C-alpha positions as CSV (number, residue, x, y, z in Angstrom):
1,X,-24.0,15.5,-2.2
2,X,-23.7,18.9,-0.5
3,X,-20.7,19.3,1.7
4,X,-21.6,19.3,5.4
5,X,-20.7,22.5,7.2
6,X,-19.1,20.6,10.1
7,X,-17.7,17.1,10.9
8,X,-15.7,15.5,13.7
9,X,-13.2,14.4,11.1
10,X,-12.4,15.3,7.5
11,X,-10.5,12.6,5.6
12,X,-8.7,13.8,2.6
13,X,-8.4,11.0,0.0
14,X,-10.8,8.1,-1.0
15,X,-8.3,5.4,-1.7
16,X,-7.8,2.3,0.5
17,X,-6.1,4.1,3.3
18,X,-8.6,7.0,3.4
19,X,-11.5,4.5,3.2
20,X,-10.1,2.5,6.1
21,X,-9.6,5.7,8.2
22,X,-13.2,6.7,7.4
23,X,-14.6,3.2,8.3
24,X,-12.8,2.9,11.6
25,X,-13.4,6.5,12.7
26,X,-17.1,6.2,11.8
27,X,-17.3,2.9,13.7
28,X,-15.8,4.7,16.7
29,X,-18.8,7.1,16.7
30,X,-17.2,10.1,14.9
31,X,-19.0,12.1,12.2
32,X,-16.9,11.7,9.0
33,X,-16.7,13.6,5.7
34,X,-14.4,12.1,3.0
35,X,-13.2,14.5,0.3
36,X,-11.5,13.3,-2.8
37,X,-10.1,15.4,-5.6
38,X,-10.9,12.8,-8.3
39,X,-13.1,9.7,-8.5
40,X,-13.3,7.1,-5.7
41,X,-10.2,4.9,-5.7
42,X,-8.8,6.7,-8.8
43,X,-5.2,7.0,-7.5
44,X,-2.9,4.2,-6.4
45,X,-5.7,1.9,-5.4
46,X,-6.9,1.6,-9.0
47,X,-3.4,0.7,-10.4
48,X,-2.0,-2.0,-8.1
49,X,-2.3,-5.7,-7.4
50,X,-4.0,-5.6,-4.0
51,X,-1.2,-7.2,-2.1
52,X,-1.4,-8.1,1.6
53,X,2.1,-9.2,2.4
54,X,4.4,-9.9,5.3
55,X,7.1,-11.6,3.1
56,X,8.6,-8.5,1.7
57,X,9.1,-6.7,5.0
58,X,12.2,-6.5,7.2
59,X,11.7,-7.0,10.9
60,X,10.7,-3.7,12.5
61,X,7.9,-1.2,12.6
62,X,6.5,-1.8,9.1
63,X,6.4,-5.6,9.7
64,X,4.6,-5.0,13.0
65,X,2.0,-2.9,11.2
66,X,1.6,-5.6,8.6
67,X,1.1,-8.2,11.4
68,X,-1.5,-6.0,13.0
69,X,-3.3,-5.4,9.7
70,X,-3.3,-9.2,9.1
71,X,-5.1,-9.6,12.4
72,X,-7.8,-7.2,11.2
73,X,-8.2,-8.6,7.7
74,X,-8.5,-12.1,9.0
75,X,-10.4,-11.3,12.2
76,X,-12.2,-8.0,12.7
77,X,-13.1,-7.8,8.9
78,X,-13.4,-11.5,8.1
79,X,-17.1,-11.3,7.7
80,X,-16.6,-9.0,4.7
81,X,-13.8,-11.0,3.0
82,X,-15.9,-12.2,0.1
83,X,-17.0,-8.6,-0.7
84,X,-13.4,-7.7,-1.6
85,X,-12.3,-11.1,-2.8
86,X,-9.8,-11.8,0.0
87,X,-7.7,-14.7,-1.1
88,X,-5.2,-16.3,1.2
89,X,-3.0,-17.7,-1.5
90,X,0.3,-17.5,0.3
91,X,3.5,-16.1,-1.0
92,X,6.5,-18.0,-2.6
93,X,9.8,-16.1,-2.6
94,X,12.4,-17.8,-4.9
95,X,16.1,-17.5,-5.1
96,X,17.8,-18.3,-8.4
97,X,21.4,-18.5,-6.9
98,X,22.9,-19.9,-3.7
99,X,24.1,-16.5,-2.7
100,X,20.6,-15.0,-3.0
101,X,19.3,-18.0,-1.1
102,X,21.7,-17.3,1.8
103,X,20.4,-13.7,1.9
104,X,16.8,-14.9,2.0
105,X,17.7,-17.4,4.8
106,X,19.0,-14.5,6.9
107,X,15.9,-12.5,6.2
108,X,13.7,-15.4,7.2
109,X,15.6,-15.8,10.5
110,X,14.9,-12.2,11.4
111,X,11.2,-12.5,10.4
112,X,10.8,-15.7,12.4
113,X,12.2,-13.9,15.4
114,X,9.5,-11.3,14.9
115,X,6.8,-14.0,14.9
116,X,6.3,-14.7,11.2
117,X,5.5,-18.2,10.2
118,X,7.7,-19.1,7.2
119,X,8.9,-22.4,5.7
120,X,12.2,-22.6,3.9
121,X,12.1,-24.8,0.7
122,X,14.6,-26.6,-1.5
123,X,14.5,-26.2,-5.3
124,X,12.6,-29.5,-5.5
125,X,10.1,-28.4,-2.9
126,X,9.5,-25.2,-4.8
127,X,8.4,-27.3,-7.8
128,X,6.0,-29.3,-5.6
129,X,4.2,-26.0,-4.9
130,X,4.6,-24.4,-8.4
131,X,5.2,-27.1,-11.0
132,X,5.6,-24.6,-13.8
133,X,8.4,-22.8,-12.1
134,X,11.9,-22.8,-13.7
135,X,13.6,-25.9,-12.2
136,X,16.9,-24.1,-12.0
137,X,15.9,-22.2,-8.9
138,X,18.2,-22.8,-5.9
139,X,15.5,-22.6,-3.2
140,X,13.0,-20.3,-1.6
141,X,10.6,-19.6,1.2
142,X,6.8,-20.0,1.6
143,X,4.8,-17.4,3.6
144,X,1.2,-18.7,4.3
145,X,0.0,-15.3,5.5
146,X,0.5,-13.5,2.2
147,X,-2.8,-12.7,0.6
148,X,-4.5,-10.6,-2.0
149,X,-7.7,-8.6,-2.4
150,X,-9.4,-6.6,-5.2
151,X,-8.4,-3.1,-4.1
152,X,-11.2,-1.1,-5.7
153,X,-13.7,-3.4,-4.0
154,X,-12.0,-2.8,-0.7
155,X,-12.4,1.0,-1.2
156,X,-16.0,0.7,-2.4
157,X,-17.2,-1.5,0.5
158,X,-15.3,0.3,3.3
159,X,-16.8,3.6,2.2
160,X,-20.2,2.0,1.8
161,X,-20.0,0.6,5.4
162,X,-18.8,4.0,6.6
163,X,-21.7,5.7,4.9
164,X,-24.0,3.3,6.7
165,X,-22.6,4.7,9.9
166,X,-23.3,8.3,8.9
167,X,-20.2,9.2,6.9
168,X,-20.5,11.4,3.8
169,X,-18.3,10.9,0.7
170,X,-17.5,13.7,-1.7
171,X,-15.7,12.9,-5.0
172,X,-14.4,15.7,-7.3
173,X,-13.8,17.8,-4.2
174,X,-10.2,19.1,-4.1
175,X,-8.7,20.6,-0.9
176,X,-7.2,23.9,-1.7
177,X,-6.3,25.1,1.8
178,X,-6.9,24.7,5.5
179,X,-9.0,26.6,8.0
180,X,-6.6,27.8,10.8
181,X,-6.7,29.1,14.3
182,X,-3.1,30.1,14.9
183,X,-1.0,27.1,14.1
184,X,-3.9,24.7,14.5
185,X,-5.9,23.2,11.6
186,X,-9.6,23.6,12.1
187,X,-11.0,22.4,8.8
188,X,-10.6,22.4,5.1
189,X,-11.2,24.7,2.2
190,X,-12.2,23.0,-1.0
191,X,-13.3,23.9,-4.5
192,X,-16.9,23.3,-3.3
193,X,-16.9,25.1,0.0
194,X,-15.5,24.7,3.5
195,X,-15.9,22.1,6.3
196,X,-15.1,23.0,9.9
197,X,-13.6,20.0,11.8
198,X,-11.3,19.6,14.9
199,X,-9.4,16.9,13.0
200,X,-8.3,16.5,9.4
201,X,-6.6,13.3,8.2
202,X,-4.3,13.6,5.2
203,X,-4.8,10.3,3.4
204,X,-4.0,11.7,0.0
205,X,-1.6,9.0,-1.2
206,X,0.9,10.3,-3.7
207,X,-0.4,13.8,-3.1
208,X,0.1,13.5,0.6
209,X,3.2,15.8,0.5
210,X,1.4,18.5,-1.5
211,X,-1.5,18.4,1.0
212,X,0.9,18.7,3.9
213,X,2.5,21.8,2.2
214,X,-0.9,23.5,2.2
215,X,-0.7,23.2,6.0
216,X,2.8,24.6,6.0
217,X,4.4,21.3,7.2
218,X,6.9,19.1,5.4
219,X,6.1,15.4,4.7
220,X,8.3,14.1,1.9
221,X,5.9,11.8,0.1
222,X,6.9,11.3,-3.5
223,X,5.4,9.4,-6.4
224,X,7.1,6.2,-7.5
225,X,6.0,4.8,-10.9
226,X,5.2,1.1,-11.4
227,X,3.9,-1.0,-14.2
228,X,1.7,-4.2,-14.2
229,X,1.0,-6.5,-17.2
230,X,-2.1,-8.7,-17.6
231,X,-2.1,-11.9,-19.7
232,X,-4.8,-13.6,-21.6
233,X,-7.0,-16.0,-19.5
234,X,-5.4,-19.3,-18.9
235,X,-6.0,-22.5,-16.9
236,X,-4.6,-22.3,-13.4
237,X,-0.9,-22.4,-13.8
238,X,0.4,-20.2,-11.0
239,X,-1.0,-21.0,-7.6
240,X,0.6,-18.5,-5.2
241,X,2.0,-15.0,-5.4
242,X,5.5,-15.8,-6.6
243,X,8.4,-13.4,-6.8
244,X,12.2,-13.3,-6.9
245,X,14.0,-12.6,-3.7
246,X,15.6,-9.5,-5.3
247,X,12.1,-7.9,-5.1
248,X,12.7,-7.4,-1.3
249,X,15.8,-5.4,-2.0
250,X,14.0,-3.2,-4.6
251,X,11.2,-2.5,-2.2
252,X,13.8,-1.2,0.3
253,X,15.9,0.7,-2.2
254,X,15.9,4.5,-2.5
255,X,17.3,4.5,-6.1
256,X,15.7,7.0,-8.5
257,X,16.4,4.9,-11.6
258,X,14.4,2.0,-13.0
259,X,14.4,-1.3,-11.0
260,X,12.5,-4.4,-12.1
261,X,12.1,-7.8,-10.4
262,X,9.6,-10.6,-11.4
263,X,6.4,-10.8,-9.5
264,X,3.8,-13.3,-10.9
265,X,0.4,-14.4,-9.6
266,X,-2.8,-15.8,-11.0
267,X,-6.3,-14.5,-10.6
268,X,-9.7,-16.1,-10.3
269,X,-10.5,-14.9,-13.8
270,X,-7.6,-16.9,-15.3
271,X,-5.4,-14.0,-16.1
272,X,-1.9,-13.7,-14.7
273,X,-0.6,-10.4,-13.3
274,X,3.1,-9.7,-14.0
275,X,5.1,-7.0,-12.2
276,X,7.1,-5.3,-11.0
277,X,8.9,-2.0,-11.7
278,X,9.9,1.0,-9.7
279,X,11.3,4.3,-10.7
280,X,11.0,7.9,-9.4
281,X,10.1,10.1,-12.3
282,X,7.5,12.4,-10.7
283,X,4.1,12.1,-12.2
284,X,5.6,11.5,-15.7
285,X,2.9,9.6,-17.6
286,X,4.6,8.5,-20.8
287,X,4.3,4.8,-21.6
288,X,7.7,3.0,-21.7
289,X,7.7,-0.2,-23.7
290,X,11.3,-0.9,-22.6
291,X,10.0,-1.3,-19.0
292,X,7.5,-3.9,-20.1
293,X,10.1,-5.7,-22.1
294,X,12.4,-6.0,-19.1
295,X,9.5,-7.2,-16.9
296,X,8.5,-9.8,-19.5
297,X,12.0,-11.1,-19.9
298,X,12.5,-11.6,-16.1
299,X,9.0,-13.2,-15.8
300,X,9.8,-15.7,-18.5
301,X,13.1,-16.6,-16.6
302,X,10.9,-17.4,-13.6
303,X,8.1,-19.2,-15.4
304,X,9.3,-20.3,-18.9
305,X,5.7,-21.1,-20.1
306,X,5.0,-17.4,-20.2
307,X,7.1,-17.1,-23.4
308,X,4.1,-18.5,-25.3
309,X,1.5,-16.4,-23.5
310,X,-0.1,-13.2,-24.8
311,X,-0.2,-10.0,-22.8
312,X,-3.7,-8.5,-23.1
313,X,-2.9,-5.2,-21.5
314,X,-0.7,-3.2,-19.2
315,X,-1.0,-0.2,-17.0
316,X,1.0,1.9,-14.6
317,X,0.3,3.9,-11.4
318,X,2.2,5.9,-8.8
319,X,2.9,4.7,-5.3
320,X,3.4,7.1,-2.4
321,X,7.1,6.7,-1.5
322,X,8.8,7.9,1.7
323,X,12.6,8.2,1.8
324,X,12.9,6.0,4.9
325,X,10.4,3.4,3.6
326,X,8.0,3.9,6.5
327,X,4.5,5.4,6.2
328,X,3.5,8.6,7.9
329,X,0.8,7.9,10.5
330,X,-0.4,10.0,13.4
331,X,-1.0,13.6,14.6
332,X,1.3,16.4,13.4
333,X,2.5,18.5,16.4
334,X,3.6,21.2,13.9
335,X,-0.1,21.8,12.9
336,X,-2.4,20.6,15.7
337,X,-5.6,19.1,14.3
338,X,-3.8,17.7,11.3
339,X,-3.2,13.9,11.1
340,X,-1.4,12.0,8.4
341,X,-2.0,8.5,7.0
342,X,0.1,8.3,3.8
343,X,3.4,7.3,2.4
344,X,2.8,3.5,2.3
345,X,4.3,3.0,-1.2
346,X,3.4,-0.4,-2.6
347,X,2.1,-1.7,0.8
348,X,-0.9,0.6,1.2
349,X,-3.6,-1.9,0.5
350,X,-2.3,-4.4,3.0
351,X,-1.5,-1.8,5.6
352,X,-4.7,0.3,5.1
353,X,-6.8,-1.3,7.7
354,X,-4.2,-1.3,10.4
355,X,-3.5,2.4,9.6
356,X,-7.2,3.2,9.8
357,X,-7.7,1.5,13.1
358,X,-4.6,3.2,14.6
359,X,-5.8,6.6,13.4
360,X,-9.3,6.1,14.7
361,X,-8.1,5.0,18.2
362,X,-5.8,8.1,18.4
363,X,-8.6,10.4,17.2
364,X,-10.8,9.1,20.0
365,X,-8.0,9.6,22.6
366,X,-7.6,5.8,23.1
367,X,-4.3,4.0,23.3
368,X,-3.6,2.7,19.8
369,X,-2.6,-1.0,19.4
370,X,0.9,0.0,18.3
371,X,3.4,2.7,19.2
372,X,3.1,5.4,16.5
373,X,6.5,6.9,17.2
374,X,8.3,5.2,14.3
375,X,5.7,6.7,11.9
376,X,5.7,10.2,13.3
377,X,5.2,13.0,10.7
378,X,7.8,15.2,12.3
379,X,10.6,12.6,12.2
380,X,11.9,14.1,8.9
381,X,12.5,17.5,10.7
382,X,14.6,15.8,13.4
383,X,16.5,13.5,11.2
384,X,16.6,14.9,7.7
385,X,17.8,12.6,5.0
386,X,20.4,13.6,2.4
387,X,17.5,13.6,-0.1
388,X,15.6,16.1,2.0
389,X,18.7,18.2,2.6
390,X,19.1,18.8,-1.1
391,X,15.3,19.2,-1.9
């Protein structure tokens, strides 16, 4: 499809976040052009599990965004839930040791104070919900709001719906620069031509930092590599999304080195997905069997039956990581006309719709449903991290 010469909004990136921005902005009556350097959903959205979680989030801005997104998934977008295989399976967080269980209890208290419904469970109660679980677990917590979708279907259908409202979508169209009027961004320059627009949304995922640099602003979005294993099809043996309590600490960690914690869930097709790993190695694409071995060992410790199960395949992807573990959402005062919607790391699928709705409201000049200040793009200039100071 030929690039339009003008649009109200150009969205850079056709993953889940970009698709949600396009959908909500088109629904608000804006003319939208989506440009994507690769294929649709070819970045993080094609190499993840499709999590929609509240369980792994500390009380604060990200949890508030997760709660808002939950309202949209279950309310505003509920009529489309079967299109992207929305499954409200619930999340089970398990603690192997009493000390870990105490830490989980304190997290649950903070989450409850923020309005999250969660049930603390004894070891015996864990087995009632997951009979195949290692019976040595000390206890855990059940989060009924945790859900899962098929992420590539989310992207495909949100873009289809946006196109039905007049949006255009342009894969294999890389942004190489920005049109400018003084400091202001007035459109994009691509390998296929230019589009003039008063607003450009940087939803480029792991490339969000590089796109920001083209506009001469700093947004420290970095890739964080993660693997997933897929087993042979089995009868239903895992009923929820189940993960070790240590996973929450790994999500919040800024360590560069490899971290793994067991995350196990079944699928409608009978396969079991096994994660997770995190490490910051840039876009390094070598396949590390040692990572899979460590993931498998920890998964078996959680569900012993997995020792007799074959892994059919495995894959890895890169998640858009920010040093303070909050996404970057909103207008950039350093380059008026540029907006950001990136840096969600492993929570991008779940937070995509909330992000898109907030961006669309702001683009229209309406009051967004949440305060965007904690996600402000310029926050890294005002409060540089040690990581940024040595960049």
